[in-house]
mmCIF entry with sequence, helices, sheets and N, C-alpha, C, O atoms, coordinates in Angstrom:
data_MODEL
# 
_entry.id   MODEL 
# 
_entity.id                         1 
_entity.type                       polymer 
_entity.pdbx_number_of_molecules   1 
# 
_entity_poly.entity_id                      1 
_entity_poly.type                           'polypeptide(L)' 
_entity_poly.nstd_linkage                   no 
_entity_poly.nstd_monomer                   no 
_entity_poly.pdbx_seq_one_letter_code       
;(UNK)(UNK)(UNK)(UNK)(UNK)(UNK)(UNK)(UNK)(UNK)(UNK)(UNK)(UNK)(UNK)(UNK)(UNK)(UNK)
(UNK)(UNK)(UNK)(UNK)(UNK)(UNK)(UNK)(UNK)(UNK)(UNK)(UNK)(UNK)(UNK)(UNK)(UNK)(UNK)
(UNK)(UNK)(UNK)(UNK)(UNK)(UNK)(UNK)(UNK)(UNK)(UNK)(UNK)(UNK)(UNK)(UNK)(UNK)(UNK)
(UNK)(UNK)(UNK)(UNK)(UNK)(UNK)
;
_entity_poly.pdbx_seq_one_letter_code_can   XXXXXXXXXXXXXXXXXXXXXXXXXXXXXXXXXXXXXXXXXXXXXXXXXXXXXX 
_entity_poly.pdbx_strand_id                 A 
# 
loop_
_entity_poly_seq.entity_id 
_entity_poly_seq.num 
_entity_poly_seq.mon_id 
_entity_poly_seq.hetero 
1 1  UNK n 
1 2  UNK n 
1 3  UNK n 
1 4  UNK n 
1 5  UNK n 
1 6  UNK n 
1 7  UNK n 
1 8  UNK n 
1 9  UNK n 
1 10 UNK n 
1 11 UNK n 
1 12 UNK n 
1 13 UNK n 
1 14 UNK n 
1 15 UNK n 
1 16 UNK n 
1 17 UNK n 
1 18 UNK n 
1 19 UNK n 
1 20 UNK n 
1 21 UNK n 
1 22 UNK n 
1 23 UNK n 
1 24 UNK n 
1 25 UNK n 
1 26 UNK n 
1 27 UNK n 
1 28 UNK n 
1 29 UNK n 
1 30 UNK n 
1 31 UNK n 
1 32 UNK n 
1 33 UNK n 
1 34 UNK n 
1 35 UNK n 
1 36 UNK n 
1 37 UNK n 
1 38 UNK n 
1 39 UNK n 
1 40 UNK n 
1 41 UNK n 
1 42 UNK n 
1 43 UNK n 
1 44 UNK n 
1 45 UNK n 
1 46 UNK n 
1 47 UNK n 
1 48 UNK n 
1 49 UNK n 
1 50 UNK n 
1 51 UNK n 
1 52 UNK n 
1 53 UNK n 
1 54 UNK n 
# 
_struct_asym.id          A 
_struct_asym.entity_id   1 
# 
loop_
_struct_conf.conf_type_id 
_struct_conf.id 
_struct_conf.pdbx_PDB_helix_id 
_struct_conf.beg_label_comp_id 
_struct_conf.beg_label_asym_id 
_struct_conf.beg_label_seq_id 
_struct_conf.pdbx_beg_PDB_ins_code 
_struct_conf.end_label_comp_id 
_struct_conf.end_label_asym_id 
_struct_conf.end_label_seq_id 
_struct_conf.pdbx_end_PDB_ins_code 
_struct_conf.beg_auth_comp_id 
_struct_conf.beg_auth_asym_id 
_struct_conf.beg_auth_seq_id 
_struct_conf.end_auth_comp_id 
_struct_conf.end_auth_asym_id 
_struct_conf.end_auth_seq_id 
_struct_conf.pdbx_PDB_helix_class 
_struct_conf.details 
_struct_conf.pdbx_PDB_helix_length 
HELX_P HELX_P1 AA1 UNK A 2  ? UNK A 4  ? UNK A 2  UNK A 4  5 ? 3  
HELX_P HELX_P2 AA2 UNK A 13 ? UNK A 20 ? UNK A 13 UNK A 20 1 ? 8  
HELX_P HELX_P3 AA3 UNK A 33 ? UNK A 52 ? UNK A 33 UNK A 52 1 ? 20 
# 
_struct_conf_type.id          HELX_P 
_struct_conf_type.criteria    ? 
_struct_conf_type.reference   ? 
# 
loop_
_atom_site.group_PDB 
_atom_site.id 
_atom_site.type_symbol 
_atom_site.label_atom_id 
_atom_site.label_alt_id 
_atom_site.label_comp_id 
_atom_site.label_asym_id 
_atom_site.label_entity_id 
_atom_site.label_seq_id 
_atom_site.pdbx_PDB_ins_code 
_atom_site.Cartn_x 
_atom_site.Cartn_y 
_atom_site.Cartn_z 
_atom_site.occupancy 
_atom_site.B_iso_or_equiv 
_atom_site.pdbx_formal_charge 
_atom_site.auth_seq_id 
_atom_site.auth_comp_id 
_atom_site.auth_asym_id 
_atom_site.auth_atom_id 
_atom_site.pdbx_PDB_model_num 
ATOM 1   N N  . UNK A 1 1  ? -10.923 14.173  9.487   1.00 0.00 ? 1  UNK A N  1 
ATOM 2   C CA . UNK A 1 1  ? -12.397 13.998  9.485   1.00 0.00 ? 1  UNK A CA 1 
ATOM 3   C C  . UNK A 1 1  ? -12.985 14.589  10.755  1.00 0.00 ? 1  UNK A C  1 
ATOM 4   O O  . UNK A 1 1  ? -12.412 14.594  11.845  1.00 0.00 ? 1  UNK A O  1 
ATOM 5   N N  . UNK A 1 2  ? -14.198 15.090  10.498  1.00 0.00 ? 2  UNK A N  1 
ATOM 6   C CA . UNK A 1 2  ? -14.898 15.918  11.399  1.00 0.00 ? 2  UNK A CA 1 
ATOM 7   C C  . UNK A 1 2  ? -15.138 15.101  12.774  1.00 0.00 ? 2  UNK A C  1 
ATOM 8   O O  . UNK A 1 2  ? -15.053 15.677  13.859  1.00 0.00 ? 2  UNK A O  1 
ATOM 9   N N  . UNK A 1 3  ? -15.406 13.889  12.680  1.00 0.00 ? 3  UNK A N  1 
ATOM 10  C CA . UNK A 1 3  ? -15.674 13.005  13.832  1.00 0.00 ? 3  UNK A CA 1 
ATOM 11  C C  . UNK A 1 3  ? -14.411 12.924  14.746  1.00 0.00 ? 3  UNK A C  1 
ATOM 12  O O  . UNK A 1 3  ? -14.515 12.678  15.948  1.00 0.00 ? 3  UNK A O  1 
ATOM 13  N N  . UNK A 1 4  ? -13.236 13.138  14.139  1.00 0.00 ? 4  UNK A N  1 
ATOM 14  C CA . UNK A 1 4  ? -12.035 12.935  14.922  1.00 0.00 ? 4  UNK A CA 1 
ATOM 15  C C  . UNK A 1 4  ? -11.326 14.241  15.141  1.00 0.00 ? 4  UNK A C  1 
ATOM 16  O O  . UNK A 1 4  ? -10.253 14.262  15.744  1.00 0.00 ? 4  UNK A O  1 
ATOM 17  N N  . UNK A 1 5  ? -11.878 15.316  14.680  1.00 0.00 ? 5  UNK A N  1 
ATOM 18  C CA . UNK A 1 5  ? -11.194 16.641  14.705  1.00 0.00 ? 5  UNK A CA 1 
ATOM 19  C C  . UNK A 1 5  ? -10.724 16.948  16.178  1.00 0.00 ? 5  UNK A C  1 
ATOM 20  O O  . UNK A 1 5  ? -9.637  17.494  16.365  1.00 0.00 ? 5  UNK A O  1 
ATOM 21  N N  . UNK A 1 6  ? -11.484 16.622  17.139  1.00 0.00 ? 6  UNK A N  1 
ATOM 22  C CA . UNK A 1 6  ? -11.135 17.048  18.484  1.00 0.00 ? 6  UNK A CA 1 
ATOM 23  C C  . UNK A 1 6  ? -10.151 16.059  19.193  1.00 0.00 ? 6  UNK A C  1 
ATOM 24  O O  . UNK A 1 6  ? -9.682  16.306  20.304  1.00 0.00 ? 6  UNK A O  1 
ATOM 25  N N  . UNK A 1 7  ? -9.879  14.971  18.513  1.00 0.00 ? 7  UNK A N  1 
ATOM 26  C CA . UNK A 1 7  ? -8.935  14.036  19.143  1.00 0.00 ? 7  UNK A CA 1 
ATOM 27  C C  . UNK A 1 7  ? -7.457  14.540  18.869  1.00 0.00 ? 7  UNK A C  1 
ATOM 28  O O  . UNK A 1 7  ? -7.071  14.890  17.754  1.00 0.00 ? 7  UNK A O  1 
ATOM 29  N N  . UNK A 1 8  ? -6.743  14.538  19.911  1.00 0.00 ? 8  UNK A N  1 
ATOM 30  C CA . UNK A 1 8  ? -5.352  15.041  19.765  1.00 0.00 ? 8  UNK A CA 1 
ATOM 31  C C  . UNK A 1 8  ? -4.445  14.022  20.374  1.00 0.00 ? 8  UNK A C  1 
ATOM 32  O O  . UNK A 1 8  ? -4.776  13.513  21.445  1.00 0.00 ? 8  UNK A O  1 
ATOM 33  N N  . UNK A 1 9  ? -3.336  13.680  19.788  1.00 0.00 ? 9  UNK A N  1 
ATOM 34  C CA . UNK A 1 9  ? -2.223  12.801  20.374  1.00 0.00 ? 9  UNK A CA 1 
ATOM 35  C C  . UNK A 1 9  ? -2.805  11.473  20.607  1.00 0.00 ? 9  UNK A C  1 
ATOM 36  O O  . UNK A 1 9  ? -2.482  10.862  21.625  1.00 0.00 ? 9  UNK A O  1 
ATOM 37  N N  . UNK A 1 10 ? -3.632  10.965  19.765  1.00 0.00 ? 10 UNK A N  1 
ATOM 38  C CA . UNK A 1 10 ? -4.046  9.535   19.877  1.00 0.00 ? 10 UNK A CA 1 
ATOM 39  C C  . UNK A 1 10 ? -3.206  8.655   19.263  1.00 0.00 ? 10 UNK A C  1 
ATOM 40  O O  . UNK A 1 10 ? -2.902  8.800   18.079  1.00 0.00 ? 10 UNK A O  1 
ATOM 41  N N  . UNK A 1 11 ? -2.740  7.634   20.025  1.00 0.00 ? 11 UNK A N  1 
ATOM 42  C CA . UNK A 1 11 ? -1.745  6.680   19.483  1.00 0.00 ? 11 UNK A CA 1 
ATOM 43  C C  . UNK A 1 11 ? -2.565  5.414   19.072  1.00 0.00 ? 11 UNK A C  1 
ATOM 44  O O  . UNK A 1 11 ? -3.268  4.807   19.880  1.00 0.00 ? 11 UNK A O  1 
ATOM 45  N N  . UNK A 1 12 ? -2.427  5.057   17.753  1.00 0.00 ? 12 UNK A N  1 
ATOM 46  C CA . UNK A 1 12 ? -3.041  3.926   17.169  1.00 0.00 ? 12 UNK A CA 1 
ATOM 47  C C  . UNK A 1 12 ? -2.002  2.963   16.654  1.00 0.00 ? 12 UNK A C  1 
ATOM 48  O O  . UNK A 1 12 ? -1.832  2.827   15.442  1.00 0.00 ? 12 UNK A O  1 
ATOM 49  N N  . UNK A 1 13 ? -1.287  2.274   17.569  1.00 0.00 ? 13 UNK A N  1 
ATOM 50  C CA . UNK A 1 13 ? -0.175  1.607   17.291  1.00 0.00 ? 13 UNK A CA 1 
ATOM 51  C C  . UNK A 1 13 ? -0.518  0.374   16.395  1.00 0.00 ? 13 UNK A C  1 
ATOM 52  O O  . UNK A 1 13 ? 0.248   0.067   15.481  1.00 0.00 ? 13 UNK A O  1 
ATOM 53  N N  . UNK A 1 14 ? -1.597  -0.300  16.630  1.00 0.00 ? 14 UNK A N  1 
ATOM 54  C CA . UNK A 1 14 ? -1.954  -1.449  15.758  1.00 0.00 ? 14 UNK A CA 1 
ATOM 55  C C  . UNK A 1 14 ? -2.300  -0.966  14.343  1.00 0.00 ? 14 UNK A C  1 
ATOM 56  O O  . UNK A 1 14 ? -1.824  -1.503  13.343  1.00 0.00 ? 14 UNK A O  1 
ATOM 57  N N  . UNK A 1 15 ? -3.167  0.093   14.299  1.00 0.00 ? 15 UNK A N  1 
ATOM 58  C CA . UNK A 1 15 ? -3.497  0.664   13.060  1.00 0.00 ? 15 UNK A CA 1 
ATOM 59  C C  . UNK A 1 15 ? -2.358  1.103   12.237  1.00 0.00 ? 15 UNK A C  1 
ATOM 60  O O  . UNK A 1 15 ? -2.313  0.802   11.044  1.00 0.00 ? 15 UNK A O  1 
ATOM 61  N N  . UNK A 1 16 ? -1.383  1.835   12.835  1.00 0.00 ? 16 UNK A N  1 
ATOM 62  C CA . UNK A 1 16 ? -0.279  2.378   12.120  1.00 0.00 ? 16 UNK A CA 1 
ATOM 63  C C  . UNK A 1 16 ? 0.749   1.133   11.675  1.00 0.00 ? 16 UNK A C  1 
ATOM 64  O O  . UNK A 1 16 ? 1.381   1.211   10.621  1.00 0.00 ? 16 UNK A O  1 
ATOM 65  N N  . UNK A 1 17 ? 0.843   0.183   12.408  1.00 0.00 ? 17 UNK A N  1 
ATOM 66  C CA . UNK A 1 17 ? 1.672   -0.988  12.015  1.00 0.00 ? 17 UNK A CA 1 
ATOM 67  C C  . UNK A 1 17 ? 1.032   -1.793  10.907  1.00 0.00 ? 17 UNK A C  1 
ATOM 68  O O  . UNK A 1 17 ? 1.694   -2.287  9.994   1.00 0.00 ? 17 UNK A O  1 
ATOM 69  N N  . UNK A 1 18 ? -0.258  -1.905  11.017  1.00 0.00 ? 18 UNK A N  1 
ATOM 70  C CA . UNK A 1 18 ? -1.016  -2.479  9.968   1.00 0.00 ? 18 UNK A CA 1 
ATOM 71  C C  . UNK A 1 18 ? -0.801  -1.713  8.633   1.00 0.00 ? 18 UNK A C  1 
ATOM 72  O O  . UNK A 1 18 ? -0.370  -2.288  7.634   1.00 0.00 ? 18 UNK A O  1 
ATOM 73  N N  . UNK A 1 19 ? -1.111  -0.421  8.654   1.00 0.00 ? 19 UNK A N  1 
ATOM 74  C CA . UNK A 1 19 ? -1.075  0.367   7.425   1.00 0.00 ? 19 UNK A CA 1 
ATOM 75  C C  . UNK A 1 19 ? 0.350   0.423   6.780   1.00 0.00 ? 19 UNK A C  1 
ATOM 76  O O  . UNK A 1 19 ? 0.552   0.549   5.573   1.00 0.00 ? 19 UNK A O  1 
ATOM 77  N N  . UNK A 1 20 ? 1.289   0.315   7.728   1.00 0.00 ? 20 UNK A N  1 
ATOM 78  C CA . UNK A 1 20 ? 2.737   0.200   7.182   1.00 0.00 ? 20 UNK A CA 1 
ATOM 79  C C  . UNK A 1 20 ? 2.969   -1.096  6.344   1.00 0.00 ? 20 UNK A C  1 
ATOM 80  O O  . UNK A 1 20 ? 3.783   -1.088  5.421   1.00 0.00 ? 20 UNK A O  1 
ATOM 81  N N  . UNK A 1 21 ? 2.328   -2.089  6.634   1.00 0.00 ? 21 UNK A N  1 
ATOM 82  C CA . UNK A 1 21 ? 2.447   -3.335  6.002   1.00 0.00 ? 21 UNK A CA 1 
ATOM 83  C C  . UNK A 1 21 ? 1.390   -3.663  4.978   1.00 0.00 ? 21 UNK A C  1 
ATOM 84  O O  . UNK A 1 21 ? 1.235   -4.850  4.692   1.00 0.00 ? 21 UNK A O  1 
ATOM 85  N N  . UNK A 1 22 ? 0.740   -2.864  4.469   1.00 0.00 ? 22 UNK A N  1 
ATOM 86  C CA . UNK A 1 22 ? -0.411  -3.085  3.454   1.00 0.00 ? 22 UNK A CA 1 
ATOM 87  C C  . UNK A 1 22 ? 0.018   -2.403  2.210   1.00 0.00 ? 22 UNK A C  1 
ATOM 88  O O  . UNK A 1 22 ? 0.601   -1.320  2.246   1.00 0.00 ? 22 UNK A O  1 
ATOM 89  N N  . UNK A 1 23 ? -0.260  -3.016  1.131   1.00 0.00 ? 23 UNK A N  1 
ATOM 90  C CA . UNK A 1 23 ? -0.177  -2.391  -0.183  1.00 0.00 ? 23 UNK A CA 1 
ATOM 91  C C  . UNK A 1 23 ? -1.507  -2.345  -0.822  1.00 0.00 ? 23 UNK A C  1 
ATOM 92  O O  . UNK A 1 23 ? -2.168  -3.383  -0.873  1.00 0.00 ? 23 UNK A O  1 
ATOM 93  N N  . UNK A 1 24 ? -1.981  -1.202  -1.334  1.00 0.00 ? 24 UNK A N  1 
ATOM 94  C CA . UNK A 1 24 ? -3.270  -0.952  -2.104  1.00 0.00 ? 24 UNK A CA 1 
ATOM 95  C C  . UNK A 1 24 ? -2.999  -1.005  -3.543  1.00 0.00 ? 24 UNK A C  1 
ATOM 96  O O  . UNK A 1 24 ? -2.319  -0.123  -4.067  1.00 0.00 ? 24 UNK A O  1 
ATOM 97  N N  . UNK A 1 25 ? -3.500  -2.008  -4.237  1.00 0.00 ? 25 UNK A N  1 
ATOM 98  C CA . UNK A 1 25 ? -3.141  -2.144  -5.611  1.00 0.00 ? 25 UNK A CA 1 
ATOM 99  C C  . UNK A 1 25 ? -4.335  -1.434  -6.448  1.00 0.00 ? 25 UNK A C  1 
ATOM 100 O O  . UNK A 1 25 ? -5.526  -1.532  -6.154  1.00 0.00 ? 25 UNK A O  1 
ATOM 101 N N  . UNK A 1 26 ? -3.868  -0.784  -7.422  1.00 0.00 ? 26 UNK A N  1 
ATOM 102 C CA . UNK A 1 26 ? -5.042  -0.225  -8.340  1.00 0.00 ? 26 UNK A CA 1 
ATOM 103 C C  . UNK A 1 26 ? -5.912  -1.304  -8.906  1.00 0.00 ? 26 UNK A C  1 
ATOM 104 O O  . UNK A 1 26 ? -5.390  -2.352  -9.286  1.00 0.00 ? 26 UNK A O  1 
ATOM 105 N N  . UNK A 1 27 ? -7.220  -1.115  -8.988  1.00 0.00 ? 27 UNK A N  1 
ATOM 106 C CA . UNK A 1 27 ? -8.027  -2.048  -9.457  1.00 0.00 ? 27 UNK A CA 1 
ATOM 107 C C  . UNK A 1 27 ? -9.345  -1.349  -9.973  1.00 0.00 ? 27 UNK A C  1 
ATOM 108 O O  . UNK A 1 27 ? -10.043 -0.616  -9.272  1.00 0.00 ? 27 UNK A O  1 
ATOM 109 N N  . UNK A 1 28 ? -9.578  -1.651  -11.213 1.00 0.00 ? 28 UNK A N  1 
ATOM 110 C CA . UNK A 1 28 ? -10.952 -1.007  -11.736 1.00 0.00 ? 28 UNK A CA 1 
ATOM 111 C C  . UNK A 1 28 ? -11.308 -1.811  -12.995 1.00 0.00 ? 28 UNK A C  1 
ATOM 112 O O  . UNK A 1 28 ? -10.472 -2.393  -13.686 1.00 0.00 ? 28 UNK A O  1 
ATOM 113 N N  . UNK A 1 29 ? -12.566 -1.786  -13.214 1.00 0.00 ? 29 UNK A N  1 
ATOM 114 C CA . UNK A 1 29 ? -13.192 -2.528  -14.215 1.00 0.00 ? 29 UNK A CA 1 
ATOM 115 C C  . UNK A 1 29 ? -12.505 -2.520  -15.648 1.00 0.00 ? 29 UNK A C  1 
ATOM 116 O O  . UNK A 1 29 ? -12.335 -3.600  -16.212 1.00 0.00 ? 29 UNK A O  1 
ATOM 117 N N  . UNK A 1 30 ? -12.130 -1.409  -16.218 1.00 0.00 ? 30 UNK A N  1 
ATOM 118 C CA . UNK A 1 30 ? -11.664 -1.300  -17.520 1.00 0.00 ? 30 UNK A CA 1 
ATOM 119 C C  . UNK A 1 30 ? -10.049 -1.363  -17.592 1.00 0.00 ? 30 UNK A C  1 
ATOM 120 O O  . UNK A 1 30 ? -9.469  -0.900  -18.574 1.00 0.00 ? 30 UNK A O  1 
ATOM 121 N N  . UNK A 1 31 ? -9.427  -1.884  -16.644 1.00 0.00 ? 31 UNK A N  1 
ATOM 122 C CA . UNK A 1 31 ? -7.934  -2.034  -16.568 1.00 0.00 ? 31 UNK A CA 1 
ATOM 123 C C  . UNK A 1 31 ? -7.457  -2.831  -17.738 1.00 0.00 ? 31 UNK A C  1 
ATOM 124 O O  . UNK A 1 31 ? -7.899  -3.949  -18.005 1.00 0.00 ? 31 UNK A O  1 
ATOM 125 N N  . UNK A 1 32 ? -6.533  -2.207  -18.426 1.00 0.00 ? 32 UNK A N  1 
ATOM 126 C CA . UNK A 1 32 ? -5.992  -3.003  -19.567 1.00 0.00 ? 32 UNK A CA 1 
ATOM 127 C C  . UNK A 1 32 ? -4.930  -4.062  -19.099 1.00 0.00 ? 32 UNK A C  1 
ATOM 128 O O  . UNK A 1 32 ? -4.417  -4.042  -17.980 1.00 0.00 ? 32 UNK A O  1 
ATOM 129 N N  . UNK A 1 33 ? -4.658  -4.973  -20.059 1.00 0.00 ? 33 UNK A N  1 
ATOM 130 C CA . UNK A 1 33 ? -3.673  -5.992  -19.835 1.00 0.00 ? 33 UNK A CA 1 
ATOM 131 C C  . UNK A 1 33 ? -2.363  -5.291  -19.522 1.00 0.00 ? 33 UNK A C  1 
ATOM 132 O O  . UNK A 1 33 ? -1.630  -5.611  -18.586 1.00 0.00 ? 33 UNK A O  1 
ATOM 133 N N  . UNK A 1 34 ? -2.116  -4.250  -20.435 1.00 0.00 ? 34 UNK A N  1 
ATOM 134 C CA . UNK A 1 34 ? -0.677  -3.499  -20.160 1.00 0.00 ? 34 UNK A CA 1 
ATOM 135 C C  . UNK A 1 34 ? -0.629  -2.866  -18.865 1.00 0.00 ? 34 UNK A C  1 
ATOM 136 O O  . UNK A 1 34 ? 0.445   -2.793  -18.269 1.00 0.00 ? 34 UNK A O  1 
ATOM 137 N N  . UNK A 1 35 ? -1.744  -2.378  -18.351 1.00 0.00 ? 35 UNK A N  1 
ATOM 138 C CA . UNK A 1 35 ? -1.634  -1.735  -17.030 1.00 0.00 ? 35 UNK A CA 1 
ATOM 139 C C  . UNK A 1 35 ? -1.478  -2.878  -15.902 1.00 0.00 ? 35 UNK A C  1 
ATOM 140 O O  . UNK A 1 35 ? -0.810  -2.630  -14.898 1.00 0.00 ? 35 UNK A O  1 
ATOM 141 N N  . UNK A 1 36 ? -2.002  -3.935  -16.046 1.00 0.00 ? 36 UNK A N  1 
ATOM 142 C CA . UNK A 1 36 ? -1.855  -5.091  -15.141 1.00 0.00 ? 36 UNK A CA 1 
ATOM 143 C C  . UNK A 1 36 ? -0.380  -5.460  -15.255 1.00 0.00 ? 36 UNK A C  1 
ATOM 144 O O  . UNK A 1 36 ? 0.244   -5.631  -14.208 1.00 0.00 ? 36 UNK A O  1 
ATOM 145 N N  . UNK A 1 37 ? 0.232   -5.598  -16.427 1.00 0.00 ? 37 UNK A N  1 
ATOM 146 C CA . UNK A 1 37 ? 1.546   -6.134  -16.580 1.00 0.00 ? 37 UNK A CA 1 
ATOM 147 C C  . UNK A 1 37 ? 2.445   -5.155  -15.907 1.00 0.00 ? 37 UNK A C  1 
ATOM 148 O O  . UNK A 1 37 ? 3.378   -5.582  -15.227 1.00 0.00 ? 37 UNK A O  1 
ATOM 149 N N  . UNK A 1 38 ? 2.230   -3.799  -16.050 1.00 0.00 ? 38 UNK A N  1 
ATOM 150 C CA . UNK A 1 38 ? 3.042   -2.704  -15.420 1.00 0.00 ? 38 UNK A CA 1 
ATOM 151 C C  . UNK A 1 38 ? 3.089   -2.937  -13.809 1.00 0.00 ? 38 UNK A C  1 
ATOM 152 O O  . UNK A 1 38 ? 4.111   -2.898  -13.124 1.00 0.00 ? 38 UNK A O  1 
ATOM 153 N N  . UNK A 1 39 ? 1.880   -3.165  -13.391 1.00 0.00 ? 39 UNK A N  1 
ATOM 154 C CA . UNK A 1 39 ? 1.702   -3.345  -11.895 1.00 0.00 ? 39 UNK A CA 1 
ATOM 155 C C  . UNK A 1 39 ? 2.457   -4.674  -11.408 1.00 0.00 ? 39 UNK A C  1 
ATOM 156 O O  . UNK A 1 39 ? 3.168   -4.667  -10.403 1.00 0.00 ? 39 UNK A O  1 
ATOM 157 N N  . UNK A 1 40 ? 2.264   -5.725  -12.134 1.00 0.00 ? 40 UNK A N  1 
ATOM 158 C CA . UNK A 1 40 ? 2.989   -6.930  -11.785 1.00 0.00 ? 40 UNK A CA 1 
ATOM 159 C C  . UNK A 1 40 ? 4.542   -6.627  -11.801 1.00 0.00 ? 40 UNK A C  1 
ATOM 160 O O  . UNK A 1 40 ? 5.253   -7.014  -10.874 1.00 0.00 ? 40 UNK A O  1 
ATOM 161 N N  . UNK A 1 41 ? 5.024   -5.960  -12.828 1.00 0.00 ? 41 UNK A N  1 
ATOM 162 C CA . UNK A 1 41 ? 6.363   -5.691  -12.995 1.00 0.00 ? 41 UNK A CA 1 
ATOM 163 C C  . UNK A 1 41 ? 6.973   -4.874  -11.893 1.00 0.00 ? 41 UNK A C  1 
ATOM 164 O O  . UNK A 1 41 ? 8.091   -5.123  -11.442 1.00 0.00 ? 41 UNK A O  1 
ATOM 165 N N  . UNK A 1 42 ? 6.180   -3.848  -11.451 1.00 0.00 ? 42 UNK A N  1 
ATOM 166 C CA . UNK A 1 42 ? 6.625   -3.094  -10.195 1.00 0.00 ? 42 UNK A CA 1 
ATOM 167 C C  . UNK A 1 42 ? 6.675   -3.891  -8.913  1.00 0.00 ? 42 UNK A C  1 
ATOM 168 O O  . UNK A 1 42 ? 7.579   -3.755  -8.088  1.00 0.00 ? 42 UNK A O  1 
ATOM 169 N N  . UNK A 1 43 ? 5.688   -4.709  -8.786  1.00 0.00 ? 43 UNK A N  1 
ATOM 170 C CA . UNK A 1 43 ? 5.652   -5.593  -7.664  1.00 0.00 ? 43 UNK A CA 1 
ATOM 171 C C  . UNK A 1 43 ? 6.897   -6.522  -7.709  1.00 0.00 ? 43 UNK A C  1 
ATOM 172 O O  . UNK A 1 43 ? 7.602   -6.666  -6.711  1.00 0.00 ? 43 UNK A O  1 
ATOM 173 N N  . UNK A 1 44 ? 7.131   -7.095  -8.784  1.00 0.00 ? 44 UNK A N  1 
ATOM 174 C CA . UNK A 1 44 ? 8.320   -8.040  -8.869  1.00 0.00 ? 44 UNK A CA 1 
ATOM 175 C C  . UNK A 1 44 ? 9.609   -7.241  -8.628  1.00 0.00 ? 44 UNK A C  1 
ATOM 176 O O  . UNK A 1 44 ? 10.532  -7.757  -7.999  1.00 0.00 ? 44 UNK A O  1 
ATOM 177 N N  . UNK A 1 45 ? 9.687   -6.068  -9.086  1.00 0.00 ? 45 UNK A N  1 
ATOM 178 C CA . UNK A 1 45 ? 10.854  -5.180  -8.904  1.00 0.00 ? 45 UNK A CA 1 
ATOM 179 C C  . UNK A 1 45 ? 11.118  -4.697  -7.430  1.00 0.00 ? 45 UNK A C  1 
ATOM 180 O O  . UNK A 1 45 ? 12.257  -4.524  -6.995  1.00 0.00 ? 45 UNK A O  1 
ATOM 181 N N  . UNK A 1 46 ? 9.944   -4.488  -6.679  1.00 0.00 ? 46 UNK A N  1 
ATOM 182 C CA . UNK A 1 46 ? 10.130  -4.226  -5.317  1.00 0.00 ? 46 UNK A CA 1 
ATOM 183 C C  . UNK A 1 46 ? 10.489  -5.429  -4.550  1.00 0.00 ? 46 UNK A C  1 
ATOM 184 O O  . UNK A 1 46 ? 11.327  -5.345  -3.652  1.00 0.00 ? 46 UNK A O  1 
ATOM 185 N N  . UNK A 1 47 ? 9.872   -6.626  -4.860  1.00 0.00 ? 47 UNK A N  1 
ATOM 186 C CA . UNK A 1 47 ? 10.237  -7.867  -4.276  1.00 0.00 ? 47 UNK A CA 1 
ATOM 187 C C  . UNK A 1 47 ? 11.715  -8.281  -4.535  1.00 0.00 ? 47 UNK A C  1 
ATOM 188 O O  . UNK A 1 47 ? 12.384  -8.773  -3.626  1.00 0.00 ? 47 UNK A O  1 
ATOM 189 N N  . UNK A 1 48 ? 12.208  -8.082  -5.751  1.00 0.00 ? 48 UNK A N  1 
ATOM 190 C CA . UNK A 1 48 ? 13.624  -8.302  -6.036  1.00 0.00 ? 48 UNK A CA 1 
ATOM 191 C C  . UNK A 1 48 ? 14.552  -7.347  -5.206  1.00 0.00 ? 48 UNK A C  1 
ATOM 192 O O  . UNK A 1 48 ? 15.560  -7.790  -4.655  1.00 0.00 ? 48 UNK A O  1 
ATOM 193 N N  . UNK A 1 49 ? 14.230  -6.171  -5.137  1.00 0.00 ? 49 UNK A N  1 
ATOM 194 C CA . UNK A 1 49 ? 14.948  -5.212  -4.288  1.00 0.00 ? 49 UNK A CA 1 
ATOM 195 C C  . UNK A 1 49 ? 15.083  -5.635  -2.881  1.00 0.00 ? 49 UNK A C  1 
ATOM 196 O O  . UNK A 1 49 ? 16.146  -5.615  -2.259  1.00 0.00 ? 49 UNK A O  1 
ATOM 197 N N  . UNK A 1 50 ? 13.785  -6.072  -2.352  1.00 0.00 ? 50 UNK A N  1 
ATOM 198 C CA . UNK A 1 50 ? 13.898  -6.408  -0.922  1.00 0.00 ? 50 UNK A CA 1 
ATOM 199 C C  . UNK A 1 50 ? 14.673  -7.674  -0.722  1.00 0.00 ? 50 UNK A C  1 
ATOM 200 O O  . UNK A 1 50 ? 15.239  -7.816  0.362   1.00 0.00 ? 50 UNK A O  1 
ATOM 201 N N  . UNK A 1 51 ? 14.765  -8.558  -1.578  1.00 0.00 ? 51 UNK A N  1 
ATOM 202 C CA . UNK A 1 51 ? 15.473  -9.769  -1.514  1.00 0.00 ? 51 UNK A CA 1 
ATOM 203 C C  . UNK A 1 51 ? 17.037  -9.340  -1.511  1.00 0.00 ? 51 UNK A C  1 
ATOM 204 O O  . UNK A 1 51 ? 17.863  -9.873  -0.770  1.00 0.00 ? 51 UNK A O  1 
ATOM 205 N N  . UNK A 1 52 ? 17.324  -8.353  -2.393  1.00 0.00 ? 52 UNK A N  1 
ATOM 206 C CA . UNK A 1 52 ? 18.791  -7.960  -2.501  1.00 0.00 ? 52 UNK A CA 1 
ATOM 207 C C  . UNK A 1 52 ? 19.323  -7.328  -1.267  1.00 0.00 ? 52 UNK A C  1 
ATOM 208 O O  . UNK A 1 52 ? 20.535  -7.288  -1.054  1.00 0.00 ? 52 UNK A O  1 
ATOM 209 N N  . UNK A 1 53 ? 18.433  -6.826  -0.437  1.00 0.00 ? 53 UNK A N  1 
ATOM 210 C CA . UNK A 1 53 ? 18.891  -6.000  0.723   1.00 0.00 ? 53 UNK A CA 1 
ATOM 211 C C  . UNK A 1 53 ? 18.889  -6.848  1.986   1.00 0.00 ? 53 UNK A C  1 
ATOM 212 O O  . UNK A 1 53 ? 19.302  -6.315  3.016   1.00 0.00 ? 53 UNK A O  1 
ATOM 213 N N  . UNK A 1 54 ? 18.474  -8.092  2.021   1.00 0.00 ? 54 UNK A N  1 
ATOM 214 C CA . UNK A 1 54 ? 18.371  -9.040  2.996   1.00 0.00 ? 54 UNK A CA 1 
ATOM 215 C C  . UNK A 1 54 ? 19.556  -9.962  3.085   1.00 0.00 ? 54 UNK A C  1 
ATOM 216 O O  . UNK A 1 54 ? 19.578  -10.859 3.928   1.00 0.00 ? 54 UNK A O  1 
# 
């Protein structure tokens, strides 16, 4: 971004930690039930994989 172009080696520890722990879900007005189901299935799969590794 132009406003930050001149900033070099800026550490944003809180921002980076937060970004690492956030998930952005697709969301739009004409989303079909099938698309919602696929997203839910993907989240469940990730969750199950995480449980399996702990």
